N, C-alpha and C positions, 0 to 999 in steps of 0.2 A: 504494500500498500505505500505511495507515495504523500505528498505534504498536503497538497491539496485532495487527494480523497480521504487521508484523514482528518482534515478539516470539514468536510462534507459528511463525515462521518459522526464527528461531534456534534452536528447543529441536529443530524437525521435522530440522532436520540436526545434529543432536547437539553445536550449540556450547558451548563451558566457559567462553570469552573472551569480551568483546568488545570491538574496536579503533575507536577515534573517529577520524579522520582528519580533516585541516582543512590548508588549501593557506597559506603563507603569503605576504609582500607578493616573492619571486621567482617561485615558484609551487612551490616544492618543500614533497611532502608534512610534514606533523608528525603524531604519533597521539598516545595514553594508551591503556592498557585495561585493563578493568575486567573481572571475574568476571561470571559470567551472572545472578546471584544477583539482582546491581544493575541488571539492565535491567528495569527497571519503566518503567509510561506516564509516569511524571513525569520521567523521564530525557528525553523528548521534549518539557516545555514546562516544565521550565525550567533544563534544561541543566546543565552540570558546569563550577568552575571553573577554569581553569589562570592561569600566570603569563604576561601578556603583556610582560612586558618584556623576556623572555629570548627572543622571537621577534623577526629582524633587521625592522629597521624599523617596526616596531610602537608600543606604548607604552614614555612614559617608567616610573623604575621606582618615584616616588613616586604612579603611577595605573595601578598593572599588573594589576588584577583584570580576569578577561574572562571572560566565557561561551561553550562549544561547544554546538551544539545540533543534534543529529543528526537528520539528513532520513531519515525511514522510510523513503523511496521509493530510499532509494540499496541499502538491504540485500543484502548479497551475502557469499558466504563466502571468507575468502583462502584464496586456494590455496597457499600458501608455511607458514605457520606447523606447527608440530609437534603444537601442540596442534590443536582444532577451534576456528575462533573466525571469531566473525561480524564483518562490519564495515559500519561506515557514516561516508560523509560528511558532515561538518559545515558548519555556519553560524557565525560569530562575533558576538556581541551585546557587548552593555555592562550590566553584573549592575545600575548605579542605573536604567536604563531601560529597559530589554528593545529598543531598539531598535538592527538592524543597525548592527554596524564598520563606517564610512565606511573603513578603512582592506582589509577582508574581499575579496579580491578575487572570491567567489566570489557575493557580494553586491553588487557592481558588476556582473556580469553580470547579476544578477538586475533590477535596475535599469533597464538599458538596455532592456533586453524590455520591461517594465511602461512604458518610455518610449515603444518604440516601438510601442507597443498604443493611448498617448494620443493621438501623433500622428494614430491612423486612416491611416496608412499603409498596414499589414500587424499580423496578428498572429500570424506565426510569423517565427522566423527560423532556417534552416536551414544549418549550418556541418561542415562535410567534409576534416576536417584531413588531410594526410598527413607523417608527422614520419620520416624517415628518420634512421637511427643508424647504429655503428659496433657490433660485439663484436669488441674483442681480447682477445690472451690474457694479456696483461701491461702496465701500463701502470705509469710510474716516472716523478716530479717531486719538483724541492724547491729552494726560493728562500731563502738563507741571505743574510747581507752581503758573503760574497767567493766565491757560485756561484750557481748557477741553472741548471738543465738538465729536457727532458723527456727521456722514450723512449716510446713504446709500441712494442707488437711483434704478429706476427702469424702463424701458418703460411702465412698466403693471401700476406704480404708479399711483394710482386714485388721489394725489395731483398734477401728472405732466398732467391733462386734461388741461390745459388753458398754457402749456410750451411750446413755438416758438420753434419745433422741425425741422422749416423746412419747412416740410410736416408733421404734425401730424393729424396723422393717428386715433387717439380716441380708440375707444375698449379698455378703461382701468378698472378692474372691481372696483367696488364701494368697499370702506370696507364691509369684511364678504359676499362676494357676488361672493368671486372667484370660490365655490362650485357647479357644474362646468361646465361656459361653453365652448361651444366649439371652434376650431379656428375661427374666427381671434383674440378674444378675449385671448384666449389661448396661448402664445406665445411661449410656452415653450415646447409644446408637440414633436416635434420632437428631442430636448436634452432627455426629458425624456427616449422618447424611445431608444434611443442611450444610455441610462445608462441602460435600462434593457436588452438590448442588450450584454450589457460588462458583467453585471451578470448574464446572461444563458452560456455565453462562461468559466466562474469561477465557471461553474457548480452550481450556487443560481438559483433554479428554480419562475422564477417573475411570478404572482399571477394575479396584475394589477395595471395600472397608472393613475395617475389623476391632475389635478390640487385641490389646497386644497378650505379649505373656505376664508383664506388673500387673499387681493390685493399683488401688487408685486412679486406674483413669489415664491406661495408657493405650495408644491406640495410634492406626497405619491406616495410610490412605496411599496406596498407586496410583500412579497418574501412568500418562504412556511416556516414552524415551521420548527424545528428543536431540536434535542438533545441538553439539559443544552451547552454545551461545544463548539459545532459545531454552535450553535444558534446566541453565542457570537462571535464564530472567523465571523459569515455572519456577524454580525451589523459591524464588522471592515471593513472588503471588501465592506460592502455595503457605509459607508462615505465616504471611500477610495475612491470609480467610481465614485460616485457622485461629489466629489470635485475635481477629477481629471476631467473629461467628462465637466464639467462648465467650468472648466479654458482652456480646449481647444477649448471653445467656445468665449474668451476670457470675461466671465461670470466668478461672485465666488459663492460657496454656503455656508450653515452656517446651523446649527443643533442649535444655542441658542434660547434659548426656544422663547424669547419673543423681537427682535430687530427692534419691529413698534409698536409705540403708536397707540391706540384706533383701532386697529386690532386683530382678533386671532393669538395666538403662537406656537409655535409647542414642539408639546409632543413624546411619544413614548409608543404607549399603548402596553401592553403585556399580551399577551394570554398564557395559563399556562396549564397543563395539567399534573397527573402521569399516568403511564400504569404497569403491571406487568406481566411477563409470555406474553405477549403480547398480554395483555388484558386489555382495558380503565378501569381507577377507576374510574372516576365523574361523570359516568350515572348512573343512577336510581333512585329512585319511590319517591324523597324528593321534596323540593322545585325548578320547572323549568326544570326539573328530573336531579336533581343532587342525587348525591349519598350521604350518609352521611359523609364519607369520605372526598367530596369538599367543603360540608360546612363549615367541621372543619377544612379542609384548607381555608378558606374563613374567618373561624373566626382566623387564624391565621393570618393572614395578619393584618387584619381591628384592631385588639389589637395592634399589631407592628409598624403597620404604621407611627405612627411622629417620632421612630427612623430610620425605613425604608428608609425615606423623605433622611436623611440624606445621601444615599448611590441613591435613585431613583431620587433624584431631588437635586444635587449635586453645586449649584450654587447659587450665589446668585442672578442672572437674572432668575433662576427656578422659584424664587417665585415673580416676576411682572407678570409672567402667571396664578400662585396658588393664586385671588386674588375673594374672594366670590361673587358671582354675573354675574359674568363674565362667559369666556368660559370653564374652563377647571372645571374637577370635582373635589371640594376640600372637601365636606362631607362623611364623612365613614361609607358608607352607601354600601348595594348590592342591586342587582336589575335587573329583569327580561327583558333584550332587552332595557335597560333605560341608556342612555348615560350620565345623569346627576347625575348619584350615581359613587363613584369611584370604585367600584367593578361591573359590568354588568357580566351578562351571555347572551353569545349572543344566538339568536334561532335559533338552529341550525337544526331543526326539528327530528327527529327520530333517526337519526344517532347516537350509542352511541361511535361511534370513533370523534366524532366530537363535544359532550360533554366535556367544556372547560369554563372557566373563563378569566375573562378579567381585569386588575388593567389599568383603565387610569389616573393615577395619573402620572408615570415615566414622561423625558423627553429624548432625546438623548445626552443631556452632561453627562450622568451617565454613568460611566466605567462598561460597559454590563456582564464583568464576575464577577465584584463585586455584580454589582446590582441583575442578575439574580442568585446568590447563597445567597445573605442578604432573598429572597421572598421563597427562597427555604427554607432555614433553619425556618422563619418563621412560612410556611407554614405545616412544620414537625410539628414544636412545636406546633400547632394547633391541626392536627392530634391526636398525643403522647396526650394528656391533654385533648382532647377533645372540645376545643372551642367551643361555639354554638354562631355564628355571630349575633344572637336574631334576632328579623324579618325582612322584608326584606320593603324596603322603595320602593312603586309602586305607582310612581307618580312624577311628576315634580318637581325635587327638586331647581333646582334653581327658580322655585315661591314659593315655602314654605313662609307661613307667619313669619315675625320672630319672634316668641314664640313658633312658630312648629320650625324652622331654629335652635334654640337655643340650642333645644333638642340633635340636632344629632353632634357628635363627626364631628371635623376636621383634617384637616390635621395643620401641623406646620404654620406660618406664614411667617417665613424664615427660613437662614438656620442656624443660630444661635439657633433658637429654635429647629431644628432639629437633631443639636448637640448635647444639651443638653439633648434631651429625648435620644438621641444612648447613652449617657454616664449613664443616667438612667436605662436604658431599652436595657443595648444590653448580654445579658448573654445566650439569646437562640443563641447569634450568635458563642459561645464560644463551644457549643458542639460537639463532637467529633474531636475539635479542626481545626477544619474547616478557623473558624478568633480565633484570640490571644489578648489580653489585647494590647499587645503592637502595634498591628496592628490597635485598634481601636483610642488608644491614638496616636500615630502616624496621623492616619486621621484628628484627632479633631484639631490637634495644625495646622496642616497644613492649613486646611482652614480657621483657627481664625488667624494665622500671616500671610499667604499668600493671602487671601480674604476678609475677613470678617472687619478686622482692618484697610487695605489697604484703602476700599470701606469707613465707615465710618469716615477717616481721609480728603477726598476728597469732595471737594462743588460740586457738579453737576447742570446743568444751569436751572431747573427749579425751585434751591431756589433762585437763582437773582431773578427770576419772581416775586416769595412771598415773597420776605424781603428784597431786596435790598434800599429802600425808606422806612422801617421803622427806 
């Protein structure tokens, strides 16, 4: 859809306002809004200015002017505004040159796709993310010099089975038994259905929805895979729709990987495949029906996974989920049909178009543009250098004896470790100037200074349980 067609679309659906959304460094949508009278063709060619110094991890105050450029192809009506509002996803550029801003996540994904094309390996990269989430009834947290606490609550929470609710109706999923009993145990069916309808309205085809494994309202909604940039756009719309639909019902949604102790966390399994000239490249006569290209792509991801985790699992909380022996895959192995391996090859039957790989380590605190671009770059490196992933591990990896498990590489155990690996093994990201050294340094510095060090300085409640009487 070109600029004039997007303008006509806005008028057709009675838009009074125009919302311009862009993604910050960490993956959160930012926005500004203009009246429909200001939506003219030059907005799409000249953009609108904003203060980049007020966006996390971006420009300094002495170089703060930046431009957002609406992408006319992303036009949609926003389903949550009281006044009819048309929405665009924007790219970020520099006013002095019009060049793409090298810390704009969406521009990085575009450069990754361009680099893929330049290699001649493929012309299309499909990504299919599965972002799990919780819907809670209440969330409270506070951190001061003399106190720190968090408390989440849900009418589904197993811990509320004995609570005086006036009329406690029971049907609360036990820990790790939320997958997936029907109503009345599943109290969030209708909210997830409403989310699905809003996604369909936004042009994002939904495949299925269900309660997930954890107690207290964990859910999953699968939407159709898409090309790399459009798939990342879909993730942003998905999170926006999930959170705002929950809010309409007086509830709160989170994609935090591990908000509940003793129960499953939320991941974002990412399905990937490469195509060229309309033909799938991952189907072949190798292990699990894969091609040699697919195996090398796997090899690249497994080799670079410790560095990739800095982007695919980018929070300190991410590593509360990635604990050996629990529900998330931490062993860097690949396997057919096997959900205990970091990379699973789904059993897609004999359909070559469905042949893909699934990286199960990531979570939805990842910025999808950056994470998908990094995964694609790792896979390309594997194909270019013919990195074989080794032998598959066709057994329950969670149940391996300690001496056997020790022989299988693992993902990092902390965000700090992932950042160290990124600094050691980031050269594959620099090819084609997709990422650059400044971006990687800025990412590492931001995570260290704004997340890791502040976490290290603060006592947590369990430390009082362990140490107060010593």
